[in-house]
N, C-alpha and C positions, 0 to 999 in steps of 0.2 A: 326484875332487877331494873332499877332505875339508874341511868347513866347521865350524868350532868356534864354538859360541855360548856365551858365558859365562852362567853361571847367574843372575848378577845382572841381566843384560839381559833375560832371559826374565821375570823377576819384574816388571820395570818395564813390559814390554809388556802383560802380562796385566792389570796394574793400570790401565793407561790404557784398555784396552778396557772394563773394568768401570765406570770412572768416566764414560766417555762414553756409556754405554747410557742410553736414555730411561726415565723413571719414569712409570707409568700408575696413576691413581686411579679408583675407581667413583663415579659421580654419585649424591647422596642424593635420595630421593623423599618428598614430603609430601602426605598426603591429609587434607582437613578434612571432618568430619561434625558437623553442628549437632544439639544436643538441647535440649529444653525443661525448664526448672526451674520447679516450682510449689511454693507454700507456702500452706496454708490455715490461717488462724487460726480455730479453732472458736468458735462462739457458746457462751457459758456460761449455762446455765439459771439463772433466779432461784431464790431460796429463801425460804420463808415461815416466820416465827416469830411465833406468837400471843403477844401481850404482856399481855392482860387476862383470860386464861383459864388458871387453874392446873390442871395435869394431873398425874395420878399413874397411870402405867401405862394411859394412855388414858382415865381417868375424871376428869371435871372436878369441881370443887368448888363450882360455882355453880348456883343455881336461879332460876327466873323465876316471879313471881307475876303472873298475868294480871289484867286489869281486867274486872269484870263488865259485860257489855253493850258493851264497848269494845275498844280495841286497845292493845297494849303494844309499845313500841319497845325492841329489844335491841341494844346497841352492842357490836360486836366490833372490837377494835383489833389490828392485826398489822403487823409490819415485813417488808418485802420487800427482800432483798439481791441485788444483781446485780454480779458482779465486773467486768462490762463497763461499769459506770457506772449511776448512778441515772437518767440520761437515756434509757437503753435499756429502762426498765420502762414497759410500756403500762398505765398506771393505769386507763384506761377499760375494760380487760378484766377487772377484778377482779370476782369472783363469790363470794358467801357463801350457802350453802344449809344450812338446818336440815332434817334428814330423820328420819323415824321409821319404821323397818322397811320402807321402800319404799312405804308406803301414804299417808303424809302428807309434805308438803314445803312450806317457805316460803323465799323467796329474796330476795336483793338483788343485782341485776345492774346494774353501772354503765352499761354500754352494750350495747344489743342492737338491731341493725338501725337504728342511729341514734337510738333512743329511750332515755330515761333512766328507770331504775327505782330507787325507794328513795333512799338517801342514802349515797354513798361519797365521802369527802374524802381527799385525799392531800397529804402534806407531805414534801419532801425534807429529811432530817436529816443526811445526809452525802453524800459523792461517790458512794457505792455503795448507800445505803439510803434507801428511801421508807417513810414510816409511813402506813398506810391506816386510816381509821376508817369502818366500814360498819355500817349499822343494818338490821335485819330486823324487819318489823312482824308481830306475832302477834295473831290474833283471839282473842276470849274462848273460842271453841269448839275451839281446838287441844287435842289429846288430852293429858291429864295422864300423864306418864311420866318415868322416870329414864333413858330410853334414846334421847333425842334426840341426834343426831350433828351436828357442825359440819364442813362441807366447804368449804374455801376454795381458790380457784384464781385464777391470774393468768398473763399471758403477757408476754413482752418483745417489742420491735419486730421481732425476727428470727424470731418464732414459737416460741421456746423457752417452756416452761411450767413452772409449779410448782404442786404440790397439797399441802395439809395437811389431813388428816382425822383428826388424832390426839385430838381433844377431843370430849367429849359433855357434856350438861347436863340438868337436870331442869326440866320444867314442872309446877308444883304445881297442885293441885286448887283451883278457885274455884267457889263455889256461889252461884247467883243465880236469882231468879225475878221476873218482871215481868208486869203485867197491862196490855195495850194499852188496854183500856177497863175501868176499875175499878168497874164496876157491872153489874147485870143488871136487866132491867125486865120485869115481867109485864103491862105495859100495863093495859088495862081488863078487869076480871073481874067476874063476878056471883056472888052468893051461891049456894052449892051446886054450883058448877062443879067438875068433876073433871079431873085431869091437864091442867091449863093450863100450857103451856110458857112459859119465859122466853126472853129473848134469850141467846145463848151467852156463856160466859165463856172467853176464851182465856188459856191459861197459856204464857208464853214462858220457856224455860230460857235464862238469860243467862250461864251459866257452862259449864264443861266437866265438871261433875258429872252423874252419872246417878242418878235418884231412883227408889227401889223402891216408893214409897208416896205417895199423895195423900190428904190428910185435909181434911175440911171441918168447921168448927165453926160451927154456925148459932146464931141467936138469934131470939126472938119478934119479929115485926114489930109495931111500935107505931104507933097512929094519931097523925098529926101535929096533928090538931084535937082529937079526944077521946082523950087519951093512956091512958085506962083500957081502951080497946078494943085487943085484940092478936090476932095470928094465931100460934099456937104453932109452934115450930120443927119439931115432929113432923108438921106438915101438909105438909112439903116433902120431896121426894126428889131425888136427883141421880144422874146417870150420865155416861158419856163418849161417848154416842151418842144421837142423837135418833131412832133407827130404831124404837124401841118406846116409845110414849107412857107415861110414868110408870114405866117399868122403872128399876131402880137400887136405891139403898139409902135408907131413911128417915133423915132428918137429926135431929140432936139438939143440945143445948147443950154437948155434949162432942164431942171429935174423932171423926168417922166416916170410915173408910177406904173409898174408892171401889174398885169392882171392875171388871175387864174383863167385857164382855158377849158375848164370842165363844166361850165354852166351854160345854160341857154338864156339869152337876154343880158341884163346888166351883170357884168363880171365883178366878182369880189377882188380886193387887192391880193396880190401874191404875198405870202407870209413866209417867215422862217422862224421856227420855234427852237428852243434849246433841246439838247439831247446828245446821245452818243451811243455807239454800239455796245458799250459796257454799262449804259445807264439802266435804271430800273424801268419796267414797263409803266406807262406807255411811251416813254421817251427813248426807247432802245433804237428805233429806226428814224429818229429825228436828228436835227442839228445841222442839216445842210440842204441846199437847193442848187439846182443846176440851171444856168441861164444859157440861152442860145441866141445868136445874132444872125441877121440876114442882111444882105446888101443887094441893091439894084444898081448895077454899075452904069454910069452914064455912057451913052453911045458915042460920044465924041469929046474932044477937048482935053484928053488925058494922054500922057506919054507912057511908054513902058518903063516903069520904075517902081521903087518901093514907096508906099504911102503909110504914114503912121500918125498916131496922136495918142494922147492920154485921156482916158475917160474916168469918170468917178461913179462908184456905186455907194449908195447910202441906204442904211436900214433904219427904220423908225419904229419906236414903241409909242403908239398913239395913246393919249390920256383917256 
């Protein structure tokens, strides 16, 4: 039996099969992984600008004249800028140091272990700038030099710091001399006595100058009752130690230079350098000399009375 299928029917049959076939899709998968995001805003360190010190290549143009036997206050003004705001500046951490070659230093520290040193005042002049006024006290015995450096430091509340050591200044020479007791006394002496010592005369160097020479100008002692009776200046000698009675140089009515007594042969000039017990080494034990005077009392021609005169002591810094 022969069955004939029309072409058009076959096409329709196949099409129906295709249309009725199921459609299959793959399911989507999602995996979540968390990660941390961090952002740190860095603290910006403050910056220091000195406002009352003129500097040219690190060399300042100002100098300080010290006060003989006293102290001198040096004011340093500087601005501190902090981009994080003036409220972030720790004004109490301000420190100003004057240094000389690592051997001498004088400081003003606003706060240290809760204590206050010197005088540092602060004023906020803008939202990011604080003006600091700090003073450092210098004693009269601070070394004269053109190489004193200014070192300024400050911190902010986050521990950031700023340092400015770009300036230096000069401490000028100041010369001064003082006598704690402006008299010497031979007490009671007798006619004809030799090498009678006086009370010592202490010389205090009240400046930062070093003197290479000590001169004594004597005068005849005149009787206070019988003024025609005198003891000549040449009856006295002077030295810088009482180790040997009468040793030293004979005095005169003209300046006589005292000599050191620690040498054999030609003696060097007696000197007096600057210093103080509070000074830095090696000037801690310097700053004064003690002079001793001796008299050979004439054996005749003098009455029992008080004799006195005014003598001069001169210290010289030789060129």
